[in-house]
N, C-alpha and C positions, 0 to 999 in steps of 0.2 A: 519597332515603331507601333504606337498604340493605334488601334482601329478607330477611325473617326466615328463620332456618335451617330447612331442611326444605321450603322452597317454599311457595307460597300454599295457603290453605285456602278454596277457592272455594265459596260457598254462594249459593243463590237468595235472593231477597228474603223469600220465605215462611220459609225455614229461618233466615235472619238474624234475623227478628223472633222466631221461636221460641227461638233460642239466646240472644238478648239478654235475654229474660224469664227463661229457665231459669237463666242465669248471674247474674241479679240486677243486670244493668247498668241496665235500665229496669224500671219496675213493669209497664208494658204498652205494646205497640206492635203495629200491624198491618202486613202487607206492603204494603198500600195507602199507609200513611203513610211507610214506608221509600221507596217509589217516588216519592212527592211530594217528600220531602226530597232524594232523589238528583237530581231534576229542577231543584230551585230553589237548592240550596246548592253554590256552586263549590268548597267545601272538602271535599265528600263524596269518599270514596275512589273510585278509577277503577272504572267499571262495564263489564263485559264481556258482550256479547250471547251467549246460548247458546240456539240455536234461537229459539223465541218468548219465552223467558224472559231475565232479566238476572241476572248473578251479580256478586258482590263478594268480595274477600278478607276473610275474617272476622278475620284478624290485623291488618288495617288498620281495619276497620269497628268492632270492639269498642272500641278506644281513642277513636275519633271519637265514638261515642255516649256513652262514659263521661265525656267532657269537654264534651259539647254541652249548652248551656243550654236547657232545655225551656221553650217558650212556650205550653204547653197551655192552651187556653181564652182566650188573650189576644186581644182585638179590635184588630188592627192597623189596621183601617179607621177607627177612632175616634181614632187618635193624630195629633197635629199634627206636622208636620215640625219638626226641631230649630230651623230658622231662624225659626219663628213663635213659639217659646216665649221 
């Protein structure tokens, strides 16, 4: 994927969560949730360690969250595997 013109717009997970809500991309999200998604979703944009924090390019993260299907409140522990249905 080509780098957006002007270079990356690196933001911390805390700033990413704030911007996503401010821009209306998501209704609400915490930096803790962003961190969990980054750990578990292989499609999450590349994460760069900055000191003790982690940063991500907002120009890549915004479209990721805009197209991501929210599973808020869904109990995945109660779902049967597709092979059992």
